N, C-alpha and C positions, 0 to 999 in steps of 0.2 A: 564443556558447555556448549550450547548451541546457540547460533544467532541466525539472522535472516540475510540473504544476498539477493539482489535483483536478478530476474530471469528475463530474457526476451525470447518466447517460443516462436514468435513470428515478427514481421515488421510493423504490425498494427500499433504498437505503442508509439511509433514515431509519427503517426498522424492522429492518433486519439488524443493525445496530450500536447499542451503547448511545448513541453520539454520532456522528452523520454530520458529515463535513467539509462546509463550504459550497463550492459550485462555484468554482473558480478560485483556490483557496489554493495556495501553494507546498507541494509534497508531497515526502515522503521515505518510504523503506521503512518506518521505524517499528519494526523488529524488536526494537530495544532496549527497547521498552515491555514485552516479555515476558521480559526476562532474569531476573528474580527469581521468576517463576511456574513451576509445574509444568505443562508443556504437556499431559500426560496428564490433568491434573485440570481443564483448562479446559472450560467448558460455555456453551451459549447464544451470547449476543451477543459475550462475550469470546472464545470459541473461533472465532466467525466472523471476528473481527478479526484474530486470529492467523493464521488459515488463508488469508485473502485481502483484507487491507487496507493501503491506503497511509495514512499519517499526514499530515493537513493540519497545517501548523505554526502557523497562527493560532489555530485552534479546538481543536487536539488531538483532532479528530474523525477518522473513517475513511472512506475512499472506496474503492469496488471499483476503480475505474479512475483512471489518471493520463494526462495528455496531454503529449507533448513539446512544449515551446514554446521560442522564442528568448528569451534573457534578456541584458541588458546587465551590465557590470561592476558598476554601482550596484545593480541589482536583485539580483544574487547576493550582494552585500555585505549588503544590507538583509535577505535571506533568512537569512543566517547570523546576523545580529544578533537577528533576531525568534526564531530557534530557540534561541539562547543564552539569551535572556530567558525562553523557555517552559521551558528545562531547569533554570533557577533557580527559577521559579514552580511548576512541576508535578512536577519529578523530584528535587528535593532538591540540586541543584548549589549549592556554597557561595557562588559569585558569578559574574559575567559573564566574569571573566579566566579562571576555571576551566572554565567552560561552552564558551567560544568555540571551543577546538580540537576539542571533540566535535561542536559544530554544524559546524564547517568540514568535518570528515570525513563527516558524514552528508550534507551538501550535495554534496560531491564525489563521494559514492557515487551520489547521485540523478542528478548530471550525467553520470556515466558510463554510465547507462541511455539517455542521450540520443543514442546513435549511430544514430539512425534519422531519417527525414524529419520536419520539423516537423508537428504535428497528429496523428501517430501515436499510437494509444492503447496503454497498457501494462496488463496484469494481473499480479498477483503471486500465487504459491502457495507457501505455507509449511508445512513439516512437520517434525516432530522425529523424528530417527532417529540412532542411534548416538551418543546423548548430545550432539547438536548440532542447532541449527536450521538447516534448509537452506531456501534460497529459490530459486524459478524465476521467471523473468519472461517473459511471452508478449507479443508484439505482435499488435494487432488493427487490421485496415484495411478500408476500404470495399471491398465484394466487386466492384464494377464491373459488376454485371449491370443491364441496362436495365429488368428488371421490378422492382417494388417487393417484392422477396424480402427475405431477411435482411439488415439493414444491415451487419453485420460477418461477417467469416469468420475462423476461427483459423488462424494460421501456425504450423507446427510448427518447433521449434528443432532443428537437426541435432544429433546426438551427445549428446542429453540423455536420461537415462533416464526412462522414463514413471513417473508418480506411481502408487503402489499404488492398487488399486481400493478404494472405500470401500464398506462393507456398511451398509445402512440397515435397521433393524427397524421397518417401518411399523406393525406391530401395536402395538409398544411405544409408538411415537409417538402412535397413535390412543387408547391408554389413559392418556396424558399423562405417560409416562416420557420424561425427557430424558437423552440420552447424549452 
């Protein structure tokens, strides 16, 4: 079976997110971390995590990329137990017995994203529309060029609506305004 692990391609995660996941942690989508927040009110690093972060289950830190890796039954079970423990510690689950089914569901969803070759990188894009959080996942792969050009190329997903264009007010950013 395949699961996801966090990847750090460069140091950007350490300043994009409040807490960056360590490379090599078991990873899940982590969208549930925003369930009780108003997505329209998110700013800064929390907004960055909402929009494009995988949750590392050991640190509860964020990673821009996750990698598909082979995992054995024991590793999967350990990931479920680790996530259940974090749900008790960090999210207010009353006990492991209650947290375990939620952890199992999150790990199963992460495993469902592994329908690609081992080593493939995955990026997530999250948005809030029509009163629901929508997630899109993209695969990234080595481009195969012989020159040292870009390391990765984006692969489009068929039949997926394009995310709406984002407007950035550079003048406001230069004046220290955050939106």
